[in-house]
VMD Tcl script that draws the C-alpha trace (Angstrom):
set ca {
  {40.51 46.61 42.03}
  {38.41 48.88 40.11}
  {39.80 50.90 37.20}
  {39.28 54.75 37.24}
  {36.81 54.29 34.51}
  {34.69 51.94 36.50}
  {34.92 53.84 39.66}
  {33.80 57.01 38.06}
  {30.85 55.07 36.47}
  {29.82 53.56 39.81}
  {29.89 56.95 41.64}
  {27.98 58.37 38.82}
  {25.33 55.52 38.94}
  {24.89 56.11 42.78}
  {24.35 59.84 42.13}
  {21.86 59.15 39.42}
  {19.92 56.35 41.60}
  {19.77 58.66 44.42}
  {18.67 61.63 42.45}
  {15.97 59.71 40.66}
  {14.74 57.98 43.70}
  {13.80 61.56 45.05}
  {12.21 62.57 41.74}
  {14.85 65.31 41.20}
  {15.79 66.21 37.69}
  {19.41 66.86 36.45}
  {18.28 70.46 35.98}
  {17.14 70.88 39.47}
  {20.25 69.12 41.03}
  {22.48 71.43 38.73}
  {20.76 74.48 39.95}
  {21.03 73.33 43.60}
  {24.87 72.82 43.39}
  {25.58 75.75 41.02}
  {26.78 73.53 38.11}
  {25.76 73.32 34.51}
  {23.39 70.61 33.86}
  {25.95 69.07 31.28}
  {28.31 68.61 34.20}
  {25.80 66.72 36.27}
  {25.22 64.48 33.00}
  {28.97 63.94 32.57}
  {29.30 63.00 36.30}
  {26.35 60.68 36.31}
  {27.73 58.89 33.12}
  {31.15 58.59 34.71}
  {32.82 60.68 32.09}
  {34.54 62.83 34.80}
  {36.45 62.57 38.00}
  {34.01 64.46 40.48}
  {36.05 66.68 42.78}
  {35.42 66.28 46.78}
  {34.05 69.84 46.67}
  {31.41 68.98 44.10}
  {30.76 65.64 45.70}
  {29.95 67.52 48.92}
  {27.65 69.75 47.25}
  {25.84 67.01 45.47}
  {25.20 65.08 48.67}
  {24.14 68.21 50.33}
  {21.63 68.99 47.61}
  {20.39 65.38 47.75}
  {20.09 65.26 51.60}
  {22.62 62.37 52.01}
  {26.09 62.00 53.09}
  {29.11 61.67 50.95}
  {29.65 58.23 52.27}
  {26.11 57.20 50.87}
  {27.47 58.29 47.38}
  {30.78 56.75 47.61}
  {29.30 53.37 48.96}
  {29.60 51.82 45.66}
  {29.63 48.07 46.46}
  {25.89 47.75 45.98}
  {26.19 49.09 42.26}
  {29.51 47.31 41.77}
  {27.59 43.98 42.51}
  {24.72 44.75 40.60}
  {26.82 45.77 37.44}
  {28.74 42.56 37.80}
  {25.53 40.36 38.04}
  {24.18 41.81 34.76}
}
mol new
graphics top color blue
foreach p $ca { graphics top sphere $p radius 0.5 }
foreach p [lrange $ca 0 end-1] q [lrange $ca 1 end] { graphics top cylinder $p $q radius 0.2 }
display resetview
């Protein structure tokens, strides 16, 4: 079972990877979801527990489902393989 810290980090990694794959900056994502860029940075670094409401807003801005973001098995496996 993942610790809270590991879970937050893996969700943050998923958000960052999806955002970067679309060529979107943290600043643009922050604007799209009406958040400060520092909050996006903290979420992507796994330093905060993103709320369901903000997770939904981030998913909408990235054009993905919430399921796409919380499907962390891929990142968990890749992190363990490093």
